[in-house]
C-alpha positions, -999 to +999 in steps of 0.1 A: +002+001+000+027+024+009+046+015-025+013+023-043+011+055-028+048+064-033+043+056-071+012+078-072+030+107-053+062+103-075+037+104-108+019+137-098+052+153-089+068+144-121+039+161-141+048+193-119+086+188-128+077+189-164+077+228-160+116+224-158+117+207-192+092+237-205+117+262-193+147+244-211+125+244-244+119+282-237+157+288-235+164+269-264+137+287-285+153+321-272+187+311-283+172+306-319+154+338-318+184+358-308+203+347-337+175+356-361+169+390-344+208+398-348+205+388-384+175+412-390+192+442-372+219+443-399+239+470-378+274+458-390+282+441-355+294+406-355+272+378-346+291+363-316+275+329-324+296+329-359+333+326-353+342+337-387+326+372-382+344+374-349+377+367-365+369+392-393+360+419-368+393+414-351+414+414-382+396+448-394+402+466-362+438+452-362+446+468-395+428+503-385+457+527-382+439+553-362+453+553-326+433+582-309+425+573-274+390+585-273+385+563-307+401+534-288+380+539-257+347+539-277+357+508-298+368+494-267+332+496-254+321+476-285+346+450-278+337+446-244+302+440-252+311+413-277+333+397-252+305+397-227+281+380-254+308+356-262+310+347-224+271+344-221+272+322-249+295+299-233+276+300-201+240+298-216+244+270-243+243+235-230+270+210-245+241+194-264+240+225-286+278+232-287+308+209-293+339+211-275+355+222-307+331+254-310+336+262-272+373+263-277+370+285-309+349+310-289+374+310-258+402+318-283+380+346-299+375+360-265+413+358-258+422+375-293+399+402-285+413+409-250+448+410-263+441+433-294+422+457-271+451+460-248+474+463-278+452+492-290+457+510-256+496+506-261+493+522-295+472+550-284+497+555-254+525+557-279+508+585-299+499+603-268+534+604-256+549+614-291+526+645-286+535+649-250+540+688-252+503+693-262+495+681-227+521+698-206+509+708-173+515+745-167+524+741-130+550+713-134+559+717-169+555+678-174+529+659-194+498+648-174+467+634-190+436+618-177+408+602-199+379+583-182+348+562-194+327+535-175+351+509-185+387+527-181+405+553-164+436+564-185+463+580-166+495+593-186+525+613-170+559+621-186+589+636-175+595+664-201+615+688-177+637+662-161+628+680-129+601+672-104+591+698-082+572+675-060+580+639-052+544+624-054+527+631-088+490+629-083+466+626-115+439+652-109+404+639-117+414+603-110+430+607-076+457+578-084+494+589-079+529+577-077+564+585-064+592+577-084+628+567-071+654+596-073+674+575-097+644+583-123+639+619-120+663+628-145+655+604-169+633+605-201+606+582-184+568+582-189+545+565-163+510+550-173+484+539-149+457+520-169+428+511-146+406+487-164+374+480-146+374+447-160+399+419-156+414+401-186+444+386-166+430+363-140+415+342-170+449+335-184+458+317-149+429+295-155+439+290-193+475+285-186+470+259-160+440+243-177+414+248-151+379+251-156+366+287-157+340+296-134+314+303-160+321+272-183+330+243-157+308+216-154+301+210-190+315+176-188+291+167-161+261+182-181+267+160-209+266+131-189+236+144-169+217+150-201+224+113-215+202+102-183+223+071-179+221+059-144+235+031-125+222+017-092+255+019-076+255+056-080+229+060-055+253+052-027+276+081-042+248+105-039+255+104-001+289+124-007+295+159-007+280+174-040+296+203-061+267+220-073+271+240-105+279+273-098+265+290-129+234+290-151+250+268-179+253+239-152+217+234-147+207+236-184+195+205-198+200+186-164+163+187-155+149+167-184+149+138-161+149+150-124+154+115-110+186+109-132+198+144-123+195+138-083+213+102-088+240+110-115+253+144-106+271+137-075+292+107-088+306+127-120+309+161-101+330+143-074+352+129-101+358+166-115+365+178-079+392+151-075+408+163-108+407+195-096+423+190-065+451+171-082+457+201-105+460+222-074+486+200-058+507+203-091+504+242-093+519+243-057+553+242-070+559+259-106+593+256-120+595+295-123+597+298-084+618+267-075+651+273-055+675+246-039+659+250-005+626+241-021+640+214-041+656+198-011+622+200+006+606+182-023+632+154-021+619+151+014+586+148+001+571+178+017+545+195+000+551+235-006+516+254-006+507+282-029+504+304+001+542+298+012+554+309-022+531+340-025+510+327-054+474+336-056+451+307-056+420+323-076+396+296-063+403+311-028+406+349-036+386+369-060+400+401-079+376+429-071+377+465-088+394+453-119+433+455-128+456+485-126+483+484-154+511+503-140+540+507-164+570+528-169+579+536-204+606+552-225+596+586-237+597+585-277+611+612-298+585+643-299+568+653-332+584+684-345+570+711-371+596+723-396+583+747-422+548+735-421+561+696-423+553+676-393+582+652-384+588+624-359+613+597-357+595+563-362+603+535-338+594+500-334+566+502-311+561+513-274+592+504-253+592+495-213+615+515-193+635+489-174+633+491-135+649+481-115+679+481-142+694+450-152+728+462-143+719+478-108+749+479-087+725+480-056+710+447-049+678+465-037+668+494-056+644+517-040+608+510-044+581+529-063+554+542-042+515+538-058+485+554-044+452+541-058+418+557-054+393+527-052+363+525-075+329+536-060+310+506-079+328+478-058+327+470-020+357+459+000+342+448+033+377+441+048+412+456+037+419+442+002+452+422-005+475+437-033+488+414-057+508+418-086+507+402-122+537+376-130+536+376-168+561+347-168+541+323-145+508+338-156+495+342-122+491+367-094+516+369-067+517+389-034+556+392-029+574+422-040+546+443-022+554+463+010+541+491+034+504+488+025+483+514+041+445+511+035+423+541+042+388+527+042+368+560+048+389+578+018+388+547-004+423+548-009+452+524-008+490+530-010+518+506-013+553+500-024+564+480-057+596+465-063+590+469-101+563+482-123+537+458-131+497+452-131+481+450-097+448+440-086+430+441-052+419+408-040+390+399-015+386+365+001+362+347-022+344+328+006+341+362+029+303+359+030+302+321+040+290+304+056+257+324+055+240+333+090+204+330+077+184+330+047+148+332+036+128+328+004+094+342+003+065+349-023+060+386-030+033+385-056+020+365-084+052+345-097+072+367-077+095+360-049+124+374-026+156+356-016+174+373+014+207+359+024+224+373+056+260+369+060+285+383+085+288+415+067+256+424+049+221+411+040+216+406+003+181+408-012+173+394-046+138+397-063+126+371-089+102+375-113+093+356-146+128+345-161+148+371-143+161+382-111+170+419-094+193+431-067+168+446-045+194+458-018+227+450-002+225+464+033+254+468+057+247+486+091+221+508+075+238+516+046+227+504+010+255+496-013+259+489-050+232+513-062+247+510-097+232+475-101+202+478-078+169+477-093+181+463-129+163+431-141+189+407-152+192+369-160+205+351-132+241+343-147+245+380-154+233+392-120+257+366-104+286+379-124+279+415-116+277+408-078+310+389-078+327+415-098+314+442-074+329+421-044+295+405-031+301+366-036+273+345-022+278+319-048+300+288-040+324+273-064+330+238-073+357+236-046+346+262-022+340+235+005+378+233+005+381+266+017+351+273+042+334+251+068+301+238+053+274+217+066+278+190+042+246+174+030+238+147+004+232+157-033+199+135-032+186+153-005+199+188-012+190+189-050+156+173-044+151+201-018+159+230-040+138+216-069+105+209-048+110+244-029+110+262-063+079+243-075+063+254-041+076+290-039+045+306-056+027+299-023+052+289+004+079+306+022+110+288+033+137+297+057+169+287+077+166+265+106+193+259+132+184+223+134+197+217+098+232+216+114+221+188+138+206+166+111+226+139+094+244+146+061+216+127+043+188+152+057+180+189+052+155+205+078+142+239+070+113+262+080+080+265+059+050+285+059+020+291+036+023+325+023-003+339+003-001+376+010+030+396+011+020+412+045+007+381+061+019+367+091+041+337+091+035+305+112+066+287+107+068+249+109+097+225+105+102+199+080+126+172+073+135+157+038+163+133+027+152+133-010+131+100-007+108+109+021+096+141+039+079+146+074+067+173+095+088+177+127+073+180+163+099+202+176+100+241+169+131+265+166+131+272+201+132+234+211+161+225+236+172+196+215+169+182+180+145+153+175+131+136+144+097+127+161+068+133+140+042+160+146+012+147+158-016+139+133+009+138+105+025+112+084+055+105+061+052+112+023+077+104-005+079+141-016+078+175+001+050+186-021+028+160-009+038+167+028+028+204+025-004+195+008-015+179+038-015+211+057-020+237+031-050+254+019-067+247-013-059+283-025-021+278-020-022+245-038-038+260-068-015+287-070+012+261-069-003+245-097-006+278-118+031+288-110+049+298-143+076+276-154+100+305-158+095+319-125+100+283-110+131+278-131+147+310-119+140+304-081+157+269-087+187+285-103+192+308-077+188+281-049+212+260-068+238+289-071+236+299-034+234+265-020+216+280+012+213+244+028+248+236+028+265+270+031+244+283+060 
């Protein structure tokens, strides 16, 4: 009799879960429509889905001779938009619609665009330096130029007088500055601080070391999930710690068979985790930084960690605020006008000024002091870590930087560099984990609000139809990130925007290695997220302290019927293990955890039927009418935040 009821409940749930299939079909149709709409626009911009068009765009721009900085900045915005479209294409397209070869071609296009964009800025820098006298500062007699747009802050200084009246040179309008060593004060040297609000260097570390990029990792898992091939033995593996897909592309196609998704995900994801850990171990001792002492340690089979050799682990730290390219450049011959003719000596490109000099007698030449004004569109919850880019090892490093002074109120940081290089400011990627609490509640018809409370702030995300919106990031009665608050975006775009701004509440594949988590079995966790999403039109869900006390095979959370936004919530506790749901007798204020059933209640195979026993008819009708797009976006955010494990 119990078996018959279980089969009947699973069949009823399966009809509801068909909404996930409808959402996937809608996404497939949307991708096809996007290609057609781009074709109809005929605006001359390349179709990001057509590699040949992107390559043609790259070739044509490479051959353009114009080196005007304003034109480069304008064209740069178009290039950055094209890069974003290519990244979204990789993120949004399931492996069933994109071959590995095509994905590699798109990644190569992105890399080509990034390299060409930086080359164009170098060309524009050279052109400005040839005409340095046009930008001569009346007070100092030296060149100073500042250009800004929403993507770049471009600062350029040149030593035209060979005499510096003040030690510290500040760029007016940007508030960046530097202090040169005395040995350079009489040299023909120029200094450029190019602050790109984007980061095109960190992906090179992933590319160089063959690690999965956050937005594209998990494709292998998805391909196997979509095949729907499940073995009975894999059900045991479902009890292991799951590594949820961290981005939108990871949950595409996987919902076509909900049962196979639950059973198959853990085994494949666990395998990818083990591979990642092995690669991380291999990276701990790159050849570029080996010295005899380290080699001796390796002989003794001691592991040298990345932290010990100052290499930044980008799975542990997150660059926030973009990249500051700080360069010393040789001042090229100036343009001269003779009898109406403009003449200039043509050199072979922009030349870097070597510092410290290769033949320096002093083993430790004086450092360069740098002052940076931090951007307003990002948040540093704690003092950031300064890191410099190592072009040989293709990695960020924290050595060679000293005397760091962080002024949080002034949003300014000052430090000393041993050599000119690109720098970035790092934040712990798991600063907001584990969460202190979370709550998901309906706010209207096919609308809901997800609130995640961390040790620093409360992040509220509104969901409606197939989009989501940052409602607020509140910290000590102060609202942050106003530039993205109130904008409706796709879940993947919003996640990327929040991480870029320094608010990361989205665990990665190996985040459990860096933060203490409440490990839960994939069968229970995935199943809970799916059924919570199905029930989200009429029910509120929230964090419970008893989830920590429950076994890894079980999840515990609070549930309340919520038909009106301003209605009072009467919370009840529910336990779910992926195959059985029950209402608990204990409350949040009970003295000890107990699995004892609530009186007049019974076990059910699904959370849906468990709530149906106590829900009103109106609530269940609202669940039945729930939009498949809304349900899908709720599921994506629950899967991305993993509130049941990281709280």
